[in-house]
C-alpha positions in Angstrom: 140.4 84.3 110.5 143.7 83.3 108.9 145.9 85.5 107.0 147.8 83.0 104.7 146.7 80.7 102.2 144.1 78.2 103.0 146.7 75.3 102.6 150.1 74.5 103.4 152.9 74.1 100.3 154.8 71.4 99.7 155.6 69.9 102.8 156.1 66.0 102.7 153.4 64.5 105.2 153.9 60.9 105.9 150.6 60.3 107.9 148.2 60.5 104.6 144.8 58.7 103.5 144.5 56.5 100.5 143.0 58.8 98.1 144.3 61.9 97.0 143.3 65.0 94.8 140.4 67.8 95.7 137.8 67.1 97.7 134.5 68.8 97.8 133.2 70.8 100.9 130.7 69.9 102.6 127.3 71.7 103.8 124.9 71.8 106.5 123.9 73.3 109.9 124.7 73.3 113.9 122.1 71.8 116.1 121.1 72.6 119.9 122.6 70.8 122.4 121.5 68.7 124.8 122.8 66.0 127.8 121.7 62.3 126.1 123.7 60.5 124.1 122.3 60.5 120.5 123.0 59.2 117.1 121.5 61.0 113.9 122.5 57.8 111.3 118.8 56.4 112.0 116.7 59.6 110.8 119.2 59.7 107.3 118.4 56.1 107.1 114.7 56.3 107.5 114.3 60.0 105.3 116.6 58.4 103.1 118.3 61.8 102.6 122.5 61.6 102.4 123.6 64.9 103.4 127.6 63.5 103.1 126.7 61.7 99.9 130.4 60.7 98.3 132.2 63.0 100.5 135.5 61.5 102.0 136.4 61.4 105.4 138.7 60.2 107.3 138.8 58.7 111.2 140.9 58.5 113.6 143.3 55.8 114.2 142.9 52.1 113.0 139.8 51.6 115.3 137.8 54.9 114.2 135.7 53.4 111.7 133.8 52.1 114.9 132.6 55.1 115.5 131.7 56.2 112.0 128.3 54.6 111.4 126.7 58.0 111.4 128.9 59.3 108.7 128.2 56.1 106.6 125.0 56.2 106.8 124.6 60.0 106.1 126.7 58.9 102.6 130.3 59.8 104.0 132.9 57.7 102.4 136.0 56.5 104.9 139.1 56.9 102.5 141.6 56.0 105.1 142.8 55.9 109.2 144.9 58.2 110.8 147.5 58.3 112.7 148.4 58.9 116.3 150.9 58.7 119.1 152.9 55.0 119.1 153.5 52.8 121.9 156.4 54.9 123.5 156.7 57.8 121.7 153.7 60.1 124.0 154.9 63.5 121.7 155.2 61.8 118.5 153.0 60.7 116.0 153.4 57.7 113.5 152.0 56.6 110.8 151.4 53.0 110.3 154.2 50.4 109.2 157.1 52.3 107.6 155.5 55.7 106.7 157.7 57.6 109.5 156.5 60.0 112.0 153.6 62.7 111.0 154.6 66.3 110.9 153.0 69.6 111.2 152.2 71.0 107.6 153.1 74.3 108.2 156.6 73.3 109.1 158.5 69.8 108.9 160.3 70.0 111.7 157.2 70.9 114.2 154.6 68.8 115.5 151.1 68.9 114.8 149.5 68.1 118.1 147.8 65.1 119.2 146.4 62.6 119.6 144.2 63.6 116.5 147.1 64.5 114.7 146.6 62.6 111.4 143.0 63.5 111.4 144.1 67.2 111.7 147.1 66.9 109.1 145.1 65.1 106.8 142.1 68.2 106.8 145.0 71.0 106.9 146.4 69.5 103.4 143.3 69.3 101.6 143.1 65.4 101.9 139.7 65.6 103.5 137.1 68.2 104.3 136.6 66.5 107.4 138.0 64.0 109.8 136.7 62.0 113.2 138.9 62.7 116.5 138.5 62.3 120.3 139.4 64.9 122.8 140.9 63.9 126.5 142.6 66.7 127.3 142.9 68.7 124.3 143.6 66.4 121.8 141.4 67.8 119.2 141.7 71.3 119.6 145.6 71.6 120.0 146.0 69.9 116.8 143.6 71.9 115.1 144.9 75.0 116.6 148.8 74.0 115.5 147.1 72.9 112.1 145.1 76.1 111.1 141.6 74.1 111.3 138.4 74.0 113.0 138.3 71.6 115.9 135.3 70.7 117.9 135.0 68.8 121.5 131.5 68.0 122.3 130.0 68.2 125.8 130.8 64.9 128.2 128.1 62.5 127.6 126.5 64.2 124.4 127.4 61.4 122.5 128.9 58.1 122.9 132.3 57.6 124.5 134.0 54.3 125.7 136.0 55.9 128.0 135.6 55.1 131.3 136.5 58.4 133.1 134.3 60.3 130.9 137.2 62.9 130.3 137.5 62.0 126.7 135.0 62.6 124.1 133.8 62.6 120.0 134.8 65.4 118.4 135.8 66.7 114.7 138.3 68.4 113.1 137.0 70.4 109.8 138.1 72.9 107.0 135.5 75.2 108.2 132.6 75.5 110.9 129.9 74.9 108.1 131.8 71.5 107.8 131.9 70.8 111.5 128.1 71.8 111.8 127.5 69.4 109.3 129.6 66.6 111.1 127.4 67.9 114.4 123.8 67.1 112.2 124.5 64.3 111.1 125.8 62.6 114.2 123.0 64.2 116.4 119.9 64.0 113.8 119.1 67.6 115.0 117.4 70.4 112.7 119.6 73.7 112.3 118.8 76.0 115.0 118.0 79.6 114.9 121.2 81.8 114.9 121.6 83.8 118.6 121.3 87.3 118.7 124.2 89.0 118.0 126.7 90.1 119.2 127.0 87.4 121.8 128.5 88.8 125.1 132.1 86.5 126.0 134.6 86.8 128.3 138.2 87.3 127.5 140.7 85.4 129.8 144.8 84.6 128.9 145.4 82.0 131.0 142.2 80.9 133.3 143.8 82.1 136.6 146.8 79.7 136.5 148.1 78.5 132.8 151.2 81.0 132.4 151.0 80.7 128.5 153.6 82.6 126.2 153.1 86.1 125.3 152.7 85.3 121.2 149.5 83.1 120.9 148.0 85.4 123.7 148.4 88.0 121.5 147.6 86.1 118.4 144.3 85.0 120.0 143.3 88.3 121.2 143.9 89.6 118.2 141.1 87.1 116.9 138.9 88.3 119.6 139.3 92.0 118.4 138.4 90.6 115.2 135.4 89.2 116.2 134.4 92.3 118.2 134.9 94.6 115.3 132.9 92.6 113.5 130.0 92.4 115.5 130.0 88.7 116.5 131.0 89.1 119.8 131.0 91.7 122.5 133.1 91.6 125.6 131.6 91.9 129.0 133.2 91.5 132.8 132.5 89.3 134.9 131.0 90.1 138.5 134.1 87.8 139.5 137.4 87.6 137.5 137.8 83.8 136.4 140.2 82.0 138.1 140.7 78.4 137.7 142.0 75.7 140.4 145.1 74.1 137.7 142.9 70.8 136.8 146.0 68.6 135.5 146.3 67.0 139.0 142.9 66.4 139.2 142.8 64.9 135.8 146.0 62.9 136.3 144.2 61.3 139.2 141.1 60.2 137.4 143.3 58.7 134.7 145.5 56.9 137.4 143.9 52.7 138.7 143.5 53.0 142.4 144.1 56.6 143.0 142.2 59.0 145.9 140.1 60.4 144.2 138.4 63.0 146.9 141.0 65.8 145.9 140.5 65.4 142.4 136.0 65.7 142.8 137.1 68.6 145.2 138.7 70.5 142.3 136.4 69.4 139.8 133.4 70.9 141.6 135.2 74.5 142.7 136.2 74.6 138.8 132.6 73.7 138.1 131.3 76.2 140.5 133.1 79.0 138.9 132.7 78.4 135.4 128.8 78.2 136.0 129.4 81.9 138.0 131.2 83.1 134.4 128.1 81.7 132.2 125.9 83.1 134.7 127.4 86.6 133.1 128.2 85.9 129.6 127.7 83.1 126.8 131.2 82.4 125.8 134.6 81.8 127.0 137.0 82.9 125.3 140.8 82.1 125.3 144.0 80.6 123.7 143.6 77.1 122.4 147.4 76.1 123.6 150.1 77.8 125.8 152.8 77.7 123.5 153.4 77.7 119.8 154.0 73.9 118.3 157.0 72.3 119.6 159.5 70.1 117.9 159.0 66.5 117.5 161.4 65.5 120.7 158.7 67.0 122.8 157.4 70.4 125.1 159.7 69.4 127.6 158.2 70.9 131.1 155.6 72.7 129.6 151.7 70.9 129.3 150.6 71.7 126.1 147.1 70.8 127.3 147.1 73.7 130.1 144.5 75.4 128.4 142.1 72.4 127.2 142.0 69.9 129.9 140.1 72.1 132.1 136.8 71.5 130.0 137.7 67.9 129.9 137.0 68.1 134.0 133.8 69.9 133.5 132.6 68.3 130.6 131.8 71.6 128.6 132.0 72.0 125.0 134.5 73.9 123.5 135.6 75.0 120.1 139.1 75.8 118.2 139.3 78.4 115.6 141.8 79.3 113.4 143.8 82.6 114.6 146.8 83.5 112.6 150.4 82.7 112.4 153.0 82.9 114.4 156.7 84.1 114.0 157.8 80.8 113.4 155.2 80.5 110.2 153.0 77.9 112.4 148.9 78.5 113.0 147.7 79.4 116.7 143.7 79.0 117.9 141.2 80.8 119.7 139.8 78.5 121.7 135.4 79.3 122.4 133.9 77.4 125.4 130.0 77.3 125.9 127.6 76.3 129.1 127.1 72.1 129.0 125.0 71.3 125.5 125.4 74.4 123.6 127.6 73.4 120.7 125.2 74.9 118.1 126.7 77.9 120.0 129.5 77.5 119.3 129.2 76.6 115.4 127.0 79.6 115.0 129.3 82.1 116.4 132.8 80.2 114.4 130.2 80.4 111.5 129.4 83.9 111.4 133.2 84.6 111.9 134.0 83.4 108.9 131.2 84.8 107.1 131.8 88.3 108.3 135.8 87.7 108.2 136.8 85.4 106.3 138.1 81.5 107.0 
């Protein structure tokens, strides 16, 4: 769905893996969702199959190797740890040592998003076909959108996570939906599902009822939706009740604050869960812009929450995927967010793959 070249131009990127050059594209399939933590490592060890044999992979942060077991068992080769925001720099992502801050590969004066910033940049720059991430408020989907790659956040509880709040879950950043689907099959050990009947029913929401996004990312995401409709991938439907979520920000922050009164957070979560259940009774997917703004500068977003369209689904636990949606007037990519019912990662990946096949990557 991108309208420009697949890879950025000659922009110095301080966050890098240890190796360079062309990398092979992975192949594989998506898998049906579920509600249990699982890993696909055992099945590959037993069968001897190595679906990622020799594929270079980057991991998020210096501790990312701990969660890479299934990828290594499938033959993947971890070539480096990517950068994450450093202490005291919540809006700036820094490489290890003296390598400096991580820049957006499309514009060096803009952030790549975070916190899976280095992972998104490594994929967008063509250093690796996929990189691991984690998503607690949009930390996979926002950098995916701002770097022009695919980013998948999994259902809460579907894969192991050390986050005591349950908000942060594993995810992946990839050059294509097929590569993301290969990661999903490897980490779950599940077979390829049957493609759902097309078009898939979907509801469009520019703001979830509260977010106040800028016009340009809304227009880019909506144009991407229209391309999906024209290609026969989705069919827009009107929900019986228009979607108006309660702003999840205060609830999310309360869950992260030790000793906070969580009664209000639980009420917001329950009410939003009820409204989302009503929407998914009428449609298979929810479509929104991934981020409310274009990538901001390295000084930070000011008083805007870049997470306003993503963290609702960390609170609710729904799986979500960011798909490239084109480029803004500043030359930076934007994303379209696809949200599915719990455990329906396979649906997200199937729709994204079909979009790439019919419209282009």
